[in-house]
Backbone atoms as SQL, in Angstrom:
CREATE TABLE atoms (id INTEGER PRIMARY KEY, chain TEXT, resi INTEGER, resn TEXT, atom TEXT, x REAL, y REAL, z REAL);
INSERT INTO atoms VALUES
  (1, 'A', 1, 'MET', 'N', -22.660, -0.048, -9.325),
  (2, 'A', 1, 'MET', 'CA', -21.396, -0.007, -10.044),
  (3, 'A', 1, 'MET', 'C', -20.678, 1.145, -10.284),
  (4, 'A', 2, 'LYS', 'N', -21.547, 2.404, -10.221),
  (5, 'A', 2, 'LYS', 'CA', -20.664, 3.681, -10.185),
  (6, 'A', 2, 'LYS', 'C', -19.929, 3.915, -8.970),
  (7, 'A', 3, 'ILE', 'N', -20.472, 3.345, -7.886),
  (8, 'A', 3, 'ILE', 'CA', -19.507, 3.649, -6.580),
  (9, 'A', 3, 'ILE', 'C', -18.440, 2.744, -6.503),
  (10, 'A', 4, 'THR', 'N', -18.370, 1.462, -7.188),
  (11, 'A', 4, 'THR', 'CA', -17.054, 0.578, -7.365),
  (12, 'A', 4, 'THR', 'C', -16.324, 1.474, -8.437),
  (13, 'A', 5, 'LYS', 'N', -16.673, 1.965, -9.206),
  (14, 'A', 5, 'LYS', 'CA', -15.543, 2.729, -10.161),
  (15, 'A', 5, 'LYS', 'C', -15.010, 3.847, -9.443),
  (16, 'A', 6, 'LEU', 'N', -15.771, 4.593, -8.611),
  (17, 'A', 6, 'LEU', 'CA', -15.244, 5.868, -7.783),
  (18, 'A', 6, 'LEU', 'C', -14.361, 5.418, -6.814),
  (19, 'A', 7, 'VAL', 'N', -14.712, 4.505, -6.221),
  (20, 'A', 7, 'VAL', 'CA', -13.725, 3.761, -5.197),
  (21, 'A', 7, 'VAL', 'C', -12.442, 3.348, -5.867),
  (22, 'A', 8, 'PHE', 'N', -12.525, 2.704, -6.847),
  (23, 'A', 8, 'PHE', 'CA', -11.458, 2.080, -7.620),
  (24, 'A', 8, 'PHE', 'C', -10.530, 3.373, -8.288),
  (25, 'A', 9, 'GLY', 'N', -11.218, 4.336, -8.731),
  (26, 'A', 9, 'GLY', 'CA', -10.412, 5.414, -9.297),
  (27, 'A', 9, 'GLY', 'C', -9.734, 6.212, -8.090),
  (28, 'A', 10, 'ALA', 'N', -10.162, 6.380, -6.896),
  (29, 'A', 10, 'ALA', 'CA', -9.763, 6.906, -5.824),
  (30, 'A', 10, 'ALA', 'C', -8.496, 6.062, -5.230),
  (31, 'A', 11, 'VAL', 'N', -8.652, 4.882, -5.258),
  (32, 'A', 11, 'VAL', 'CA', -7.651, 3.895, -4.593),
  (33, 'A', 11, 'VAL', 'C', -6.335, 4.072, -5.679),
  (34, 'A', 12, 'LEU', 'N', -6.755, 4.067, -7.010),
  (35, 'A', 12, 'LEU', 'CA', -5.793, 3.900, -8.174),
  (36, 'A', 12, 'LEU', 'C', -4.963, 5.511, -7.994),
  (37, 'A', 13, 'GLY', 'N', -5.719, 6.485, -7.901),
  (38, 'A', 13, 'GLY', 'CA', -4.877, 7.805, -7.744),
  (39, 'A', 13, 'GLY', 'C', -4.039, 7.844, -6.481),
  (40, 'A', 14, 'ALA', 'N', -4.716, 7.501, -5.348),
  (41, 'A', 14, 'ALA', 'CA', -3.782, 7.563, -4.105),
  (42, 'A', 14, 'ALA', 'C', -2.519, 6.656, -4.211),
  (43, 'A', 15, 'THR', 'N', -2.865, 5.599, -5.058),
  (44, 'A', 15, 'THR', 'CA', -1.644, 4.717, -5.178),
  (45, 'A', 15, 'THR', 'C', -0.538, 5.203, -6.015),
  (46, 'A', 16, 'LEU', 'N', -0.913, 5.859, -7.001),
  (47, 'A', 16, 'LEU', 'CA', -0.077, 6.409, -7.897),
  (48, 'A', 16, 'LEU', 'C', 0.624, 7.630, -7.341),
  (49, 'A', 17, 'ALA', 'N', 0.040, 8.467, -6.465),
  (50, 'A', 17, 'ALA', 'CA', 0.701, 9.440, -5.714),
  (51, 'A', 17, 'ALA', 'C', 1.606, 8.999, -4.902),
  (52, 'A', 18, 'THR', 'N', 1.204, 7.960, -4.132),
  (53, 'A', 18, 'THR', 'CA', 2.255, 7.277, -3.188),
  (54, 'A', 18, 'THR', 'C', 3.550, 6.757, -3.968),
  (55, 'A', 19, 'VAL', 'N', 3.410, 6.014, -5.218),
  (56, 'A', 19, 'VAL', 'CA', 4.531, 5.615, -5.818),
  (57, 'A', 19, 'VAL', 'C', 5.449, 6.731, -6.267),
  (58, 'A', 20, 'VAL', 'N', 4.890, 7.733, -6.770),
  (59, 'A', 20, 'VAL', 'CA', 5.493, 8.969, -7.197),
  (60, 'A', 20, 'VAL', 'C', 6.214, 9.704, -6.014),
  (61, 'A', 21, 'SER', 'N', 5.708, 9.888, -4.883),
  (62, 'A', 21, 'SER', 'CA', 6.045, 10.533, -3.646),
  (63, 'A', 21, 'SER', 'C', 7.365, 9.695, -3.053),
  (64, 'A', 22, 'TRP', 'N', 7.136, 8.428, -2.812),
  (65, 'A', 22, 'TRP', 'CA', 8.001, 7.745, -2.254),
  (66, 'A', 22, 'TRP', 'C', 9.243, 7.438, -3.249),
  (67, 'A', 23, 'GLY', 'N', 8.845, 7.058, -4.563),
  (68, 'A', 23, 'GLY', 'CA', 9.933, 7.021, -5.539),
  (69, 'A', 23, 'GLY', 'C', 10.840, 8.038, -5.663),
  (70, 'A', 24, 'GLY', 'N', 10.389, 9.315, -5.512),
  (71, 'A', 24, 'GLY', 'CA', 11.027, 10.617, -5.478),
  (72, 'A', 24, 'GLY', 'C', 11.989, 10.574, -4.238),
  (73, 'A', 25, 'LEU', 'N', 11.577, 10.412, -3.240),
  (74, 'A', 25, 'LEU', 'CA', 12.245, 10.279, -2.011),
  (75, 'A', 25, 'LEU', 'C', 13.438, 9.224, -1.977),
  (76, 'A', 26, 'TYR', 'N', 12.991, 8.102, -2.582),
  (77, 'A', 26, 'TYR', 'CA', 14.201, 7.018, -2.710),
  (78, 'A', 26, 'TYR', 'C', 15.293, 7.465, -3.751),
  (79, 'A', 27, 'LEU', 'N', 14.777, 8.040, -4.827),
  (80, 'A', 27, 'LEU', 'CA', 15.729, 8.585, -5.852),
  (81, 'A', 27, 'LEU', 'C', 16.615, 9.642, -5.192),
  (82, 'A', 28, 'TYR', 'N', 16.098, 10.368, -4.478),
  (83, 'A', 28, 'TYR', 'CA', 16.942, 11.520, -3.823),
  (84, 'A', 28, 'TYR', 'C', 17.860, 10.861, -2.867),
  (85, 'A', 29, 'GLY', 'N', 17.487, 9.783, -2.170),
  (86, 'A', 29, 'GLY', 'CA', 18.374, 9.021, -1.054),
  (87, 'A', 29, 'GLY', 'C', 19.416, 8.411, -2.091),
  (88, 'A', 30, 'ALA', 'N', 19.017, 7.686, -3.121),
  (89, 'A', 30, 'ALA', 'CA', 20.148, 6.986, -3.887),
  (90, 'A', 30, 'ALA', 'C', 21.096, 8.029, -4.607),
  (91, 'A', 31, 'LEU', 'N', 20.558, 9.193, -5.014),
  (92, 'A', 31, 'LEU', 'CA', 21.479, 9.972, -5.526),
  (93, 'A', 31, 'LEU', 'C', 22.485, 10.912, -4.533),
  (94, 'A', 32, 'ARG', 'N', 21.787, 10.992, -3.291),
  (95, 'A', 32, 'ARG', 'CA', 22.730, 11.705, -2.443),
  (96, 'A', 32, 'ARG', 'C', 22.904, 10.643, -1.260),
  (97, 'A', 33, 'PRO', 'N', 23.890, 9.622, -1.185),
  (98, 'A', 33, 'PRO', 'CA', 23.897, 8.917, 0.096),
  (99, 'A', 33, 'PRO', 'C', 24.611, 9.195, 1.178),
  (100, 'A', 34, 'ALA', 'N', 24.699, 10.670, 1.456),
  (101, 'A', 34, 'ALA', 'CA', 25.632, 11.040, 2.451),
  (102, 'A', 34, 'ALA', 'C', 24.763, 10.851, 3.723),
  (103, 'A', 35, 'GLY', 'N', 23.575, 10.619, 3.860),
  (104, 'A', 35, 'GLY', 'CA', 22.689, 10.562, 5.071),
  (105, 'A', 35, 'GLY', 'C', 21.275, 10.773, 4.893),
  (106, 'A', 36, 'SER', 'N', 20.578, 10.356, 5.676),
  (107, 'A', 36, 'SER', 'CA', 19.116, 10.540, 5.456),
  (108, 'A', 36, 'SER', 'C', 18.611, 12.045, 5.397),
  (109, 'A', 37, 'LEU', 'N', 17.678, 12.316, 4.589),
  (110, 'A', 37, 'LEU', 'CA', 17.273, 13.710, 4.533),
  (111, 'A', 37, 'LEU', 'C', 16.542, 14.006, 5.908),
  (112, 'A', 38, 'PHE', 'N', 15.832, 13.129, 6.427),
  (113, 'A', 38, 'PHE', 'CA', 15.209, 13.383, 7.525),
  (114, 'A', 38, 'PHE', 'C', 15.775, 13.677, 8.643),
  (115, 'A', 39, 'ASP', 'N', 17.110, 13.169, 8.949),
  (116, 'A', 39, 'ASP', 'CA', 17.906, 13.324, 9.971),
  (117, 'A', 39, 'ASP', 'C', 18.701, 14.595, 9.815),
  (118, 'A', 40, 'SER', 'N', 19.079, 14.928, 8.775),
  (119, 'A', 40, 'SER', 'CA', 19.780, 16.271, 8.406),
  (120, 'A', 40, 'SER', 'C', 18.805, 17.500, 8.646),
  (121, 'A', 41, 'ASP', 'N', 17.701, 17.221, 8.316),
  (122, 'A', 41, 'ASP', 'CA', 16.729, 18.333, 8.537),
  (123, 'A', 41, 'ASP', 'C', 15.336, 17.807, 8.719),
  (124, 'A', 42, 'PRO', 'N', 14.952, 17.923, 10.144),
  (125, 'A', 42, 'PRO', 'CA', 13.839, 17.307, 10.565),
  (126, 'A', 42, 'PRO', 'C', 12.706, 17.965, 10.079),
  (127, 'A', 43, 'GLN', 'N', 12.478, 19.183, 9.800),
  (128, 'A', 43, 'GLN', 'CA', 11.319, 19.877, 9.161),
  (129, 'A', 43, 'GLN', 'C', 11.011, 19.225, 7.786),
  (130, 'A', 44, 'SER', 'N', 11.934, 18.674, 7.171),
  (131, 'A', 44, 'SER', 'CA', 11.787, 18.054, 5.707),
  (132, 'A', 44, 'SER', 'C', 10.884, 16.902, 5.837),
  (133, 'A', 45, 'ALA', 'N', 10.765, 16.204, 6.945),
  (134, 'A', 45, 'ALA', 'CA', 9.785, 14.968, 7.029),
  (135, 'A', 45, 'ALA', 'C', 8.369, 15.569, 7.086),
  (136, 'A', 46, 'THR', 'N', 8.252, 16.628, 7.799),
  (137, 'A', 46, 'THR', 'CA', 6.891, 17.197, 8.132),
  (138, 'A', 46, 'THR', 'C', 6.451, 17.672, 6.651),
  (139, 'A', 47, 'LEU', 'N', 7.401, 18.458, 6.028),
  (140, 'A', 47, 'LEU', 'CA', 7.115, 18.866, 4.508),
  (141, 'A', 47, 'LEU', 'C', 6.807, 17.632, 3.656),
  (142, 'A', 48, 'PHE', 'N', 7.546, 16.568, 3.698),
  (143, 'A', 48, 'PHE', 'CA', 7.363, 15.545, 2.744),
  (144, 'A', 48, 'PHE', 'C', 5.917, 14.760, 2.932),
  (145, 'A', 49, 'PHE', 'N', 5.630, 14.556, 4.336),
  (146, 'A', 49, 'PHE', 'CA', 4.341, 13.854, 4.786),
  (147, 'A', 49, 'PHE', 'C', 3.176, 14.727, 4.278),
  (148, 'A', 50, 'THR', 'N', 3.335, 16.194, 4.400),
  (149, 'A', 50, 'THR', 'CA', 2.387, 17.036, 4.192),
  (150, 'A', 50, 'THR', 'C', 2.071, 17.060, 2.515),
  (151, 'A', 51, 'ILE', 'N', 3.144, 17.107, 1.773),
  (152, 'A', 51, 'ILE', 'CA', 3.050, 17.070, 0.437),
  (153, 'A', 51, 'ILE', 'C', 2.449, 15.672, -0.181),
  (154, 'A', 52, 'TRP', 'N', 2.878, 14.530, 0.451),
  (155, 'A', 52, 'TRP', 'CA', 2.440, 13.382, 0.080),
  (156, 'A', 52, 'TRP', 'C', 0.863, 13.274, 0.456),
  (157, 'A', 53, 'LEU', 'N', 0.540, 13.413, 1.775),
  (158, 'A', 53, 'LEU', 'CA', -0.964, 13.591, 2.079),
  (159, 'A', 53, 'LEU', 'C', -1.787, 14.325, 1.049),
  (160, 'A', 54, 'SER', 'N', -1.369, 15.484, 0.714),
  (161, 'A', 54, 'SER', 'CA', -2.320, 16.562, -0.394),
  (162, 'A', 54, 'SER', 'C', -2.201, 15.704, -1.749),
  (163, 'A', 55, 'LEU', 'N', -0.853, 15.318, -2.146),
  (164, 'A', 55, 'LEU', 'CA', -0.844, 14.812, -3.395),
  (165, 'A', 55, 'LEU', 'C', -1.865, 13.520, -3.598),
  (166, 'A', 56, 'ALA', 'N', -1.965, 12.914, -2.601),
  (167, 'A', 56, 'ALA', 'CA', -2.735, 11.543, -2.568),
  (168, 'A', 56, 'ALA', 'C', -4.041, 11.844, -2.573),
  (169, 'A', 57, 'ALA', 'N', -4.547, 12.963, -1.757),
  (170, 'A', 57, 'ALA', 'CA', -5.902, 13.408, -1.741),
  (171, 'A', 57, 'ALA', 'C', -6.179, 13.981, -3.234),
  (172, 'A', 58, 'ILE', 'N', -5.450, 14.866, -3.745),
  (173, 'A', 58, 'ILE', 'CA', -5.767, 15.514, -4.832),
  (174, 'A', 58, 'ILE', 'C', -5.874, 14.379, -6.099),
  (175, 'A', 59, 'ALA', 'N', -4.984, 13.522, -6.091),
  (176, 'A', 59, 'ALA', 'CA', -4.897, 12.502, -7.218),
  (177, 'A', 59, 'ALA', 'C', -6.217, 11.566, -6.991),
  (178, 'A', 60, 'SER', 'N', -6.316, 11.271, -5.739),
  (179, 'A', 60, 'SER', 'CA', -7.648, 10.201, -5.647),
  (180, 'A', 60, 'SER', 'C', -9.010, 11.096, -6.083),
  (181, 'A', 61, 'MET', 'N', -8.950, 12.072, -5.640),
  (182, 'A', 61, 'MET', 'CA', -10.282, 12.861, -6.213),
  (183, 'A', 61, 'MET', 'C', -10.235, 13.082, -7.615),
  (184, 'A', 62, 'ILE', 'N', -9.184, 13.314, -8.454),
  (185, 'A', 62, 'ILE', 'CA', -9.254, 13.647, -9.761),
  (186, 'A', 62, 'ILE', 'C', -9.474, 12.263, -10.451),
  (187, 'A', 63, 'SER', 'N', -8.725, 11.190, -10.004),
  (188, 'A', 63, 'SER', 'CA', -8.888, 9.966, -10.578),
  (189, 'A', 63, 'SER', 'C', -10.151, 9.329, -10.367),
  (190, 'A', 64, 'GLY', 'N', -10.604, 9.462, -9.201),
  (191, 'A', 64, 'GLY', 'CA', -12.155, 8.901, -9.166),
  (192, 'A', 64, 'GLY', 'C', -13.184, 9.734, -9.948),
  (193, 'A', 65, 'TYR', 'N', -13.045, 11.057, -10.151),
  (194, 'A', 65, 'TYR', 'CA', -13.906, 11.837, -10.979),
  (195, 'A', 65, 'TYR', 'C', -13.651, 11.330, -12.461),
  (196, 'A', 66, 'PHE', 'N', -12.553, 11.149, -13.054),
  (197, 'A', 66, 'PHE', 'CA', -12.560, 10.711, -14.233),
  (198, 'A', 66, 'PHE', 'C', -12.861, 9.462, -14.599),
  (199, 'A', 67, 'ILE', 'N', -12.597, 8.581, -13.612),
  (200, 'A', 67, 'ILE', 'CA', -13.065, 7.213, -13.920),
  (201, 'A', 67, 'ILE', 'C', -14.532, 6.879, -13.915),
  (202, 'A', 68, 'SER', 'N', -15.115, 7.827, -12.795),
  (203, 'A', 68, 'SER', 'CA', -16.395, 7.509, -12.543),
  (204, 'A', 68, 'SER', 'C', -17.418, 8.264, -13.776),
  (205, 'A', 69, 'ARG', 'N', -16.901, 9.036, -14.592),
  (206, 'A', 69, 'ARG', 'CA', -17.453, 9.833, -15.640),
  (207, 'A', 69, 'ARG', 'C', -18.020, 8.770, -16.713),
  (208, 'A', 70, 'ARG', 'N', -17.181, 7.927, -16.895),
  (209, 'A', 70, 'ARG', 'CA', -17.486, 6.945, -18.111),
  (210, 'A', 70, 'ARG', 'C', -18.689, 6.143, -17.775);
């Protein structure tokens, strides 16, 4: 049961980080409709995906830890 809670917490944290990351990117595109951020600055795509991966990894570890503690 403890491993199930750990996996559930990790998936929940990664999902939350994904929603926040892609939601922020979507809002940026909606507020600045002049063109794609990735087309105007190719390095920003690398930065975005690096931040997204890092945020998802950190959020899944933290969420998995807190949910499995109970």
